[in-house]
mmCIF entry with sequence, helices, sheets and N, C-alpha, C, O atoms, coordinates in Angstrom:
data_MODEL
# 
_entry.id   MODEL 
# 
_entity.id                         1 
_entity.type                       polymer 
_entity.pdbx_number_of_molecules   1 
# 
_entity_poly.entity_id                      1 
_entity_poly.type                           'polypeptide(L)' 
_entity_poly.nstd_linkage                   no 
_entity_poly.nstd_monomer                   no 
_entity_poly.pdbx_seq_one_letter_code       WVSEYNCERPHESLNNMTPEEYRQHNHLAGISKNAWN 
_entity_poly.pdbx_seq_one_letter_code_can   WVSEYNCERPHESLNNMTPEEYRQHNHLAGISKNAWN 
_entity_poly.pdbx_strand_id                 A 
# 
loop_
_entity_poly_seq.entity_id 
_entity_poly_seq.num 
_entity_poly_seq.mon_id 
_entity_poly_seq.hetero 
1 1  TRP n 
1 2  VAL n 
1 3  SER n 
1 4  GLU n 
1 5  TYR n 
1 6  ASN n 
1 7  CYS n 
1 8  GLU n 
1 9  ARG n 
1 10 PRO n 
1 11 HIS n 
1 12 GLU n 
1 13 SER n 
1 14 LEU n 
1 15 ASN n 
1 16 ASN n 
1 17 MET n 
1 18 THR n 
1 19 PRO n 
1 20 GLU n 
1 21 GLU n 
1 22 TYR n 
1 23 ARG n 
1 24 GLN n 
1 25 HIS n 
1 26 ASN n 
1 27 HIS n 
1 28 LEU n 
1 29 ALA n 
1 30 GLY n 
1 31 ILE n 
1 32 SER n 
1 33 LYS n 
1 34 ASN n 
1 35 ALA n 
1 36 TRP n 
1 37 ASN n 
# 
_struct_asym.id          A 
_struct_asym.entity_id   1 
# 
loop_
_struct_conf.conf_type_id 
_struct_conf.id 
_struct_conf.pdbx_PDB_helix_id 
_struct_conf.beg_label_comp_id 
_struct_conf.beg_label_asym_id 
_struct_conf.beg_label_seq_id 
_struct_conf.pdbx_beg_PDB_ins_code 
_struct_conf.end_label_comp_id 
_struct_conf.end_label_asym_id 
_struct_conf.end_label_seq_id 
_struct_conf.pdbx_end_PDB_ins_code 
_struct_conf.beg_auth_comp_id 
_struct_conf.beg_auth_asym_id 
_struct_conf.beg_auth_seq_id 
_struct_conf.end_auth_comp_id 
_struct_conf.end_auth_asym_id 
_struct_conf.end_auth_seq_id 
_struct_conf.pdbx_PDB_helix_class 
_struct_conf.details 
_struct_conf.pdbx_PDB_helix_length 
HELX_P HELX_P1 AA1 VAL A 2  ? SER A 3  ? VAL A 2  SER A 3  1 ? 2  
HELX_P HELX_P2 AA2 GLU A 4  ? GLU A 8  ? GLU A 4  GLU A 8  3 ? 5  
HELX_P HELX_P3 AA3 GLU A 12 ? LEU A 14 ? GLU A 12 LEU A 14 5 ? 3  
HELX_P HELX_P4 AA4 PRO A 19 ? ASN A 34 ? PRO A 19 ASN A 34 1 ? 16 
# 
_struct_conf_type.id          HELX_P 
_struct_conf_type.criteria    ? 
_struct_conf_type.reference   ? 
# 
loop_
_atom_site.group_PDB 
_atom_site.id 
_atom_site.type_symbol 
_atom_site.label_atom_id 
_atom_site.label_alt_id 
_atom_site.label_comp_id 
_atom_site.label_asym_id 
_atom_site.label_entity_id 
_atom_site.label_seq_id 
_atom_site.pdbx_PDB_ins_code 
_atom_site.Cartn_x 
_atom_site.Cartn_y 
_atom_site.Cartn_z 
_atom_site.occupancy 
_atom_site.B_iso_or_equiv 
_atom_site.pdbx_formal_charge 
_atom_site.auth_seq_id 
_atom_site.auth_comp_id 
_atom_site.auth_asym_id 
_atom_site.auth_atom_id 
_atom_site.pdbx_PDB_model_num 
ATOM 1   N N  . TRP A 1 1  ? -11.268 6.667   -13.907 1.00 0.00 ? 1  TRP A N  1 
ATOM 2   C CA . TRP A 1 1  ? -10.029 7.308   -13.501 1.00 0.00 ? 1  TRP A CA 1 
ATOM 3   C C  . TRP A 1 1  ? -9.652  6.949   -12.074 1.00 0.00 ? 1  TRP A C  1 
ATOM 4   O O  . TRP A 1 1  ? -8.470  6.941   -11.729 1.00 0.00 ? 1  TRP A O  1 
ATOM 5   N N  . VAL A 1 2  ? -10.638 6.654   -11.244 1.00 0.00 ? 2  VAL A N  1 
ATOM 6   C CA . VAL A 1 2  ? -10.354 6.316   -9.844  1.00 0.00 ? 2  VAL A CA 1 
ATOM 7   C C  . VAL A 1 2  ? -9.576  5.004   -9.757  1.00 0.00 ? 2  VAL A C  1 
ATOM 8   O O  . VAL A 1 2  ? -8.622  4.892   -8.986  1.00 0.00 ? 2  VAL A O  1 
ATOM 9   N N  . SER A 1 3  ? -9.978  4.030   -10.535 1.00 0.00 ? 3  SER A N  1 
ATOM 10  C CA . SER A 1 3  ? -9.265  2.750   -10.542 1.00 0.00 ? 3  SER A CA 1 
ATOM 11  C C  . SER A 1 3  ? -7.833  2.934   -11.027 1.00 0.00 ? 3  SER A C  1 
ATOM 12  O O  . SER A 1 3  ? -6.904  2.362   -10.457 1.00 0.00 ? 3  SER A O  1 
ATOM 13  N N  . GLU A 1 4  ? -7.655  3.723   -12.065 1.00 0.00 ? 4  GLU A N  1 
ATOM 14  C CA . GLU A 1 4  ? -6.299  4.000   -12.564 1.00 0.00 ? 4  GLU A CA 1 
ATOM 15  C C  . GLU A 1 4  ? -5.466  4.678   -11.486 1.00 0.00 ? 4  GLU A C  1 
ATOM 16  O O  . GLU A 1 4  ? -4.306  4.322   -11.277 1.00 0.00 ? 4  GLU A O  1 
ATOM 17  N N  . TYR A 1 5  ? -6.052  5.648   -10.804 1.00 0.00 ? 5  TYR A N  1 
ATOM 18  C CA . TYR A 1 5  ? -5.339  6.391   -9.760  1.00 0.00 ? 5  TYR A CA 1 
ATOM 19  C C  . TYR A 1 5  ? -4.934  5.482   -8.604  1.00 0.00 ? 5  TYR A C  1 
ATOM 20  O O  . TYR A 1 5  ? -3.821  5.598   -8.090  1.00 0.00 ? 5  TYR A O  1 
ATOM 21  N N  . ASN A 1 6  ? -5.815  4.587   -8.192  1.00 0.00 ? 6  ASN A N  1 
ATOM 22  C CA . ASN A 1 6  ? -5.569  3.753   -7.016  1.00 0.00 ? 6  ASN A CA 1 
ATOM 23  C C  . ASN A 1 6  ? -4.847  2.444   -7.303  1.00 0.00 ? 6  ASN A C  1 
ATOM 24  O O  . ASN A 1 6  ? -4.191  1.897   -6.417  1.00 0.00 ? 6  ASN A O  1 
ATOM 25  N N  . CYS A 1 7  ? -4.955  1.935   -8.519  1.00 0.00 ? 7  CYS A N  1 
ATOM 26  C CA . CYS A 1 7  ? -4.440  0.587   -8.784  1.00 0.00 ? 7  CYS A CA 1 
ATOM 27  C C  . CYS A 1 7  ? -3.359  0.506   -9.857  1.00 0.00 ? 7  CYS A C  1 
ATOM 28  O O  . CYS A 1 7  ? -2.647  -0.495  -9.933  1.00 0.00 ? 7  CYS A O  1 
ATOM 29  N N  . GLU A 1 8  ? -3.223  1.524   -10.674 1.00 0.00 ? 8  GLU A N  1 
ATOM 30  C CA . GLU A 1 8  ? -2.294  1.430   -11.797 1.00 0.00 ? 8  GLU A CA 1 
ATOM 31  C C  . GLU A 1 8  ? -1.173  2.459   -11.755 1.00 0.00 ? 8  GLU A C  1 
ATOM 32  O O  . GLU A 1 8  ? -0.067  2.187   -12.222 1.00 0.00 ? 8  GLU A O  1 
ATOM 33  N N  . ARG A 1 9  ? -1.440  3.618   -11.210 1.00 0.00 ? 9  ARG A N  1 
ATOM 34  C CA . ARG A 1 9  ? -0.494  4.721   -11.289 1.00 0.00 ? 9  ARG A CA 1 
ATOM 35  C C  . ARG A 1 9  ? 0.335   4.816   -10.012 1.00 0.00 ? 9  ARG A C  1 
ATOM 36  O O  . ARG A 1 9  ? -0.215  5.112   -8.951  1.00 0.00 ? 9  ARG A O  1 
ATOM 37  N N  . PRO A 1 10 ? 1.667   4.569   -10.088 1.00 0.00 ? 10 PRO A N  1 
ATOM 38  C CA . PRO A 1 10 ? 2.498   4.696   -8.889  1.00 0.00 ? 10 PRO A CA 1 
ATOM 39  C C  . PRO A 1 10 ? 2.612   6.148   -8.445  1.00 0.00 ? 10 PRO A C  1 
ATOM 40  O O  . PRO A 1 10 ? 2.560   7.065   -9.264  1.00 0.00 ? 10 PRO A O  1 
ATOM 41  N N  . HIS A 1 11 ? 2.765   6.345   -7.157  1.00 0.00 ? 11 HIS A N  1 
ATOM 42  C CA . HIS A 1 11 ? 2.871   7.679   -6.582  1.00 0.00 ? 11 HIS A CA 1 
ATOM 43  C C  . HIS A 1 11 ? 4.236   7.826   -5.922  1.00 0.00 ? 11 HIS A C  1 
ATOM 44  O O  . HIS A 1 11 ? 4.649   6.986   -5.123  1.00 0.00 ? 11 HIS A O  1 
ATOM 45  N N  . GLU A 1 12 ? 4.917   8.887   -6.262  1.00 0.00 ? 12 GLU A N  1 
ATOM 46  C CA . GLU A 1 12 ? 6.241   9.135   -5.695  1.00 0.00 ? 12 GLU A CA 1 
ATOM 47  C C  . GLU A 1 12 ? 6.192   9.225   -4.174  1.00 0.00 ? 12 GLU A C  1 
ATOM 48  O O  . GLU A 1 12 ? 7.101   8.742   -3.499  1.00 0.00 ? 12 GLU A O  1 
ATOM 49  N N  . SER A 1 13 ? 5.159   9.828   -3.635  1.00 0.00 ? 13 SER A N  1 
ATOM 50  C CA . SER A 1 13 ? 5.046   9.996   -2.181  1.00 0.00 ? 13 SER A CA 1 
ATOM 51  C C  . SER A 1 13 ? 4.815   8.668   -1.461  1.00 0.00 ? 13 SER A C  1 
ATOM 52  O O  . SER A 1 13 ? 4.971   8.592   -0.242  1.00 0.00 ? 13 SER A O  1 
ATOM 53  N N  . LEU A 1 14 ? 4.444   7.619   -2.205  1.00 0.00 ? 14 LEU A N  1 
ATOM 54  C CA . LEU A 1 14 ? 4.224   6.295   -1.615  1.00 0.00 ? 14 LEU A CA 1 
ATOM 55  C C  . LEU A 1 14 ? 5.355   5.341   -2.006  1.00 0.00 ? 14 LEU A C  1 
ATOM 56  O O  . LEU A 1 14 ? 5.150   4.135   -2.139  1.00 0.00 ? 14 LEU A O  1 
ATOM 57  N N  . ASN A 1 15 ? 6.537   5.898   -2.186  1.00 0.00 ? 15 ASN A N  1 
ATOM 58  C CA . ASN A 1 15 ? 7.709   5.097   -2.550  1.00 0.00 ? 15 ASN A CA 1 
ATOM 59  C C  . ASN A 1 15 ? 7.485   4.371   -3.878  1.00 0.00 ? 15 ASN A C  1 
ATOM 60  O O  . ASN A 1 15 ? 7.862   3.210   -4.042  1.00 0.00 ? 15 ASN A O  1 
ATOM 61  N N  . ASN A 1 16 ? 6.866   5.080   -4.816  1.00 0.00 ? 16 ASN A N  1 
ATOM 62  C CA . ASN A 1 16 ? 6.563   4.573   -6.158  1.00 0.00 ? 16 ASN A CA 1 
ATOM 63  C C  . ASN A 1 16 ? 5.678   3.327   -6.157  1.00 0.00 ? 16 ASN A C  1 
ATOM 64  O O  . ASN A 1 16 ? 5.803   2.464   -7.026  1.00 0.00 ? 16 ASN A O  1 
ATOM 65  N N  . MET A 1 17 ? 4.792   3.247   -5.180  1.00 0.00 ? 17 MET A N  1 
ATOM 66  C CA . MET A 1 17 ? 3.775   2.197   -5.163  1.00 0.00 ? 17 MET A CA 1 
ATOM 67  C C  . MET A 1 17 ? 2.436   2.833   -5.499  1.00 0.00 ? 17 MET A C  1 
ATOM 68  O O  . MET A 1 17 ? 2.252   4.041   -5.353  1.00 0.00 ? 17 MET A O  1 
ATOM 69  N N  . THR A 1 18 ? 1.512   2.006   -5.949  1.00 0.00 ? 18 THR A N  1 
ATOM 70  C CA . THR A 1 18 ? 0.150   2.505   -6.115  1.00 0.00 ? 18 THR A CA 1 
ATOM 71  C C  . THR A 1 18 ? -0.484  2.585   -4.726  1.00 0.00 ? 18 THR A C  1 
ATOM 72  O O  . THR A 1 18 ? -0.012  1.915   -3.808  1.00 0.00 ? 18 THR A O  1 
ATOM 73  N N  . PRO A 1 19 ? -1.528  3.376   -4.547  1.00 0.00 ? 19 PRO A N  1 
ATOM 74  C CA . PRO A 1 19 ? -2.191  3.417   -3.245  1.00 0.00 ? 19 PRO A CA 1 
ATOM 75  C C  . PRO A 1 19 ? -2.646  2.029   -2.778  1.00 0.00 ? 19 PRO A C  1 
ATOM 76  O O  . PRO A 1 19 ? -2.583  1.729   -1.585  1.00 0.00 ? 19 PRO A O  1 
ATOM 77  N N  . GLU A 1 20 ? -3.099  1.189   -3.698  1.00 0.00 ? 20 GLU A N  1 
ATOM 78  C CA . GLU A 1 20 ? -3.537  -0.165  -3.328  1.00 0.00 ? 20 GLU A CA 1 
ATOM 79  C C  . GLU A 1 20 ? -2.355  -1.007  -2.855  1.00 0.00 ? 20 GLU A C  1 
ATOM 80  O O  . GLU A 1 20 ? -2.473  -1.727  -1.864  1.00 0.00 ? 20 GLU A O  1 
ATOM 81  N N  . GLU A 1 21 ? -1.224  -0.930  -3.544  1.00 0.00 ? 21 GLU A N  1 
ATOM 82  C CA . GLU A 1 21 ? -0.027  -1.665  -3.115  1.00 0.00 ? 21 GLU A CA 1 
ATOM 83  C C  . GLU A 1 21 ? 0.427   -1.182  -1.742  1.00 0.00 ? 21 GLU A C  1 
ATOM 84  O O  . GLU A 1 21 ? 0.807   -1.983  -0.888  1.00 0.00 ? 21 GLU A O  1 
ATOM 85  N N  . TYR A 1 22 ? 0.383   0.123   -1.539  1.00 0.00 ? 22 TYR A N  1 
ATOM 86  C CA . TYR A 1 22 ? 0.789   0.707   -0.257  1.00 0.00 ? 22 TYR A CA 1 
ATOM 87  C C  . TYR A 1 22 ? -0.124  0.227   0.870   1.00 0.00 ? 22 TYR A C  1 
ATOM 88  O O  . TYR A 1 22 ? 0.349   -0.100  1.958   1.00 0.00 ? 22 TYR A O  1 
ATOM 89  N N  . ARG A 1 23 ? -1.423  0.186   0.609   1.00 0.00 ? 23 ARG A N  1 
ATOM 90  C CA . ARG A 1 23 ? -2.380  -0.281  1.612   1.00 0.00 ? 23 ARG A CA 1 
ATOM 91  C C  . ARG A 1 23 ? -2.104  -1.741  1.968   1.00 0.00 ? 23 ARG A C  1 
ATOM 92  O O  . ARG A 1 23 ? -2.086  -2.100  3.146   1.00 0.00 ? 23 ARG A O  1 
ATOM 93  N N  . GLN A 1 24 ? -1.892  -2.572  0.966   1.00 0.00 ? 24 GLN A N  1 
ATOM 94  C CA . GLN A 1 24 ? -1.623  -3.988  1.219   1.00 0.00 ? 24 GLN A CA 1 
ATOM 95  C C  . GLN A 1 24 ? -0.306  -4.169  1.965   1.00 0.00 ? 24 GLN A C  1 
ATOM 96  O O  . GLN A 1 24 ? -0.217  -4.994  2.875   1.00 0.00 ? 24 GLN A O  1 
ATOM 97  N N  . HIS A 1 25 ? 0.701   -3.415  1.592   1.00 0.00 ? 25 HIS A N  1 
ATOM 98  C CA . HIS A 1 25 ? 2.011   -3.502  2.243   1.00 0.00 ? 25 HIS A CA 1 
ATOM 99  C C  . HIS A 1 25 ? 1.892   -3.129  3.721   1.00 0.00 ? 25 HIS A C  1 
ATOM 100 O O  . HIS A 1 25 ? 2.444   -3.818  4.579   1.00 0.00 ? 25 HIS A O  1 
ATOM 101 N N  . ASN A 1 26 ? 1.184   -2.056  4.020   1.00 0.00 ? 26 ASN A N  1 
ATOM 102 C CA . ASN A 1 26 ? 1.029   -1.625  5.409   1.00 0.00 ? 26 ASN A CA 1 
ATOM 103 C C  . ASN A 1 26 ? 0.141   -2.574  6.198   1.00 0.00 ? 26 ASN A C  1 
ATOM 104 O O  . ASN A 1 26 ? 0.365   -2.774  7.392   1.00 0.00 ? 26 ASN A O  1 
ATOM 105 N N  . HIS A 1 27 ? -0.845  -3.152  5.567   1.00 0.00 ? 27 HIS A N  1 
ATOM 106 C CA . HIS A 1 27 ? -1.706  -4.122  6.247   1.00 0.00 ? 27 HIS A CA 1 
ATOM 107 C C  . HIS A 1 27 ? -0.879  -5.340  6.660   1.00 0.00 ? 27 HIS A C  1 
ATOM 108 O O  . HIS A 1 27 ? -1.003  -5.816  7.788   1.00 0.00 ? 27 HIS A O  1 
ATOM 109 N N  . LEU A 1 28 ? -0.043  -5.844  5.765   1.00 0.00 ? 28 LEU A N  1 
ATOM 110 C CA . LEU A 1 28 ? 0.794   -7.005  6.078   1.00 0.00 ? 28 LEU A CA 1 
ATOM 111 C C  . LEU A 1 28 ? 1.823   -6.661  7.144   1.00 0.00 ? 28 LEU A C  1 
ATOM 112 O O  . LEU A 1 28 ? 2.121   -7.495  7.998   1.00 0.00 ? 28 LEU A O  1 
ATOM 113 N N  . ALA A 1 29 ? 2.366   -5.463  7.113   1.00 0.00 ? 29 ALA A N  1 
ATOM 114 C CA . ALA A 1 29 ? 3.334   -5.039  8.126   1.00 0.00 ? 29 ALA A CA 1 
ATOM 115 C C  . ALA A 1 29 ? 2.659   -4.966  9.488   1.00 0.00 ? 29 ALA A C  1 
ATOM 116 O O  . ALA A 1 29 ? 3.270   -5.323  10.496  1.00 0.00 ? 29 ALA A O  1 
ATOM 117 N N  . GLY A 1 30 ? 1.426   -4.515  9.537   1.00 0.00 ? 30 GLY A N  1 
ATOM 118 C CA . GLY A 1 30 ? 0.687   -4.436  10.794  1.00 0.00 ? 30 GLY A CA 1 
ATOM 119 C C  . GLY A 1 30 ? 0.417   -5.804  11.380  1.00 0.00 ? 30 GLY A C  1 
ATOM 120 O O  . GLY A 1 30 ? 0.472   -5.979  12.597  1.00 0.00 ? 30 GLY A O  1 
ATOM 121 N N  . ILE A 1 31 ? 0.128   -6.766  10.544  1.00 0.00 ? 31 ILE A N  1 
ATOM 122 C CA . ILE A 1 31 ? -0.117  -8.132  11.023  1.00 0.00 ? 31 ILE A CA 1 
ATOM 123 C C  . ILE A 1 31 ? 1.153   -8.707  11.632  1.00 0.00 ? 31 ILE A C  1 
ATOM 124 O O  . ILE A 1 31 ? 1.105   -9.302  12.708  1.00 0.00 ? 31 ILE A O  1 
ATOM 125 N N  . SER A 1 32 ? 2.282   -8.539  10.963  1.00 0.00 ? 32 SER A N  1 
ATOM 126 C CA . SER A 1 32 ? 3.514   -9.126  11.483  1.00 0.00 ? 32 SER A CA 1 
ATOM 127 C C  . SER A 1 32 ? 3.951   -8.440  12.770  1.00 0.00 ? 32 SER A C  1 
ATOM 128 O O  . SER A 1 32 ? 4.531   -9.094  13.637  1.00 0.00 ? 32 SER A O  1 
ATOM 129 N N  . LYS A 1 33 ? 3.693   -7.153  12.922  1.00 0.00 ? 33 LYS A N  1 
ATOM 130 C CA . LYS A 1 33 ? 4.033   -6.457  14.166  1.00 0.00 ? 33 LYS A CA 1 
ATOM 131 C C  . LYS A 1 33 ? 3.146   -6.942  15.310  1.00 0.00 ? 33 LYS A C  1 
ATOM 132 O O  . LYS A 1 33 ? 3.623   -7.112  16.432  1.00 0.00 ? 33 LYS A O  1 
ATOM 133 N N  . ASN A 1 34 ? 1.861   -7.168  15.034  1.00 0.00 ? 34 ASN A N  1 
ATOM 134 C CA . ASN A 1 34 ? 0.936   -7.609  16.073  1.00 0.00 ? 34 ASN A CA 1 
ATOM 135 C C  . ASN A 1 34 ? 1.209   -9.042  16.504  1.00 0.00 ? 34 ASN A C  1 
ATOM 136 O O  . ASN A 1 34 ? 0.854   -9.419  17.621  1.00 0.00 ? 34 ASN A O  1 
ATOM 137 N N  . ALA A 1 35 ? 1.815   -9.834  15.671  1.00 0.00 ? 35 ALA A N  1 
ATOM 138 C CA . ALA A 1 35 ? 2.104   -11.225 16.016  1.00 0.00 ? 35 ALA A CA 1 
ATOM 139 C C  . ALA A 1 35 ? 3.090   -11.311 17.177  1.00 0.00 ? 35 ALA A C  1 
ATOM 140 O O  . ALA A 1 35 ? 3.116   -12.315 17.889  1.00 0.00 ? 35 ALA A O  1 
ATOM 141 N N  . TRP A 1 36 ? 3.893   -10.284 17.375  1.00 0.00 ? 36 TRP A N  1 
ATOM 142 C CA . TRP A 1 36 ? 4.882   -10.286 18.447  1.00 0.00 ? 36 TRP A CA 1 
ATOM 143 C C  . TRP A 1 36 ? 4.280   -9.905  19.792  1.00 0.00 ? 36 TRP A C  1 
ATOM 144 O O  . TRP A 1 36 ? 4.905   -10.128 20.829  1.00 0.00 ? 36 TRP A O  1 
ATOM 145 N N  . ASN A 1 37 ? 3.087   -9.339  19.797  1.00 0.00 ? 37 ASN A N  1 
ATOM 146 C CA . ASN A 1 37 ? 2.476   -8.888  21.055  1.00 0.00 ? 37 ASN A CA 1 
ATOM 147 C C  . ASN A 1 37 ? 1.711   -9.979  21.742  1.00 0.00 ? 37 ASN A C  1 
ATOM 148 O O  . ASN A 1 37 ? 1.140   -9.756  22.809  1.00 0.00 ? 37 ASN A O  1 
# 
């Protein structure tokens, strides 16, 4: 159930992304922000 919760089931509070998609999206956003510093 943990894999389903984190990788398959979208969450409304995460803009309808799965927790894994949200983590990857924020990780990539952090890299692009740091590139400017």
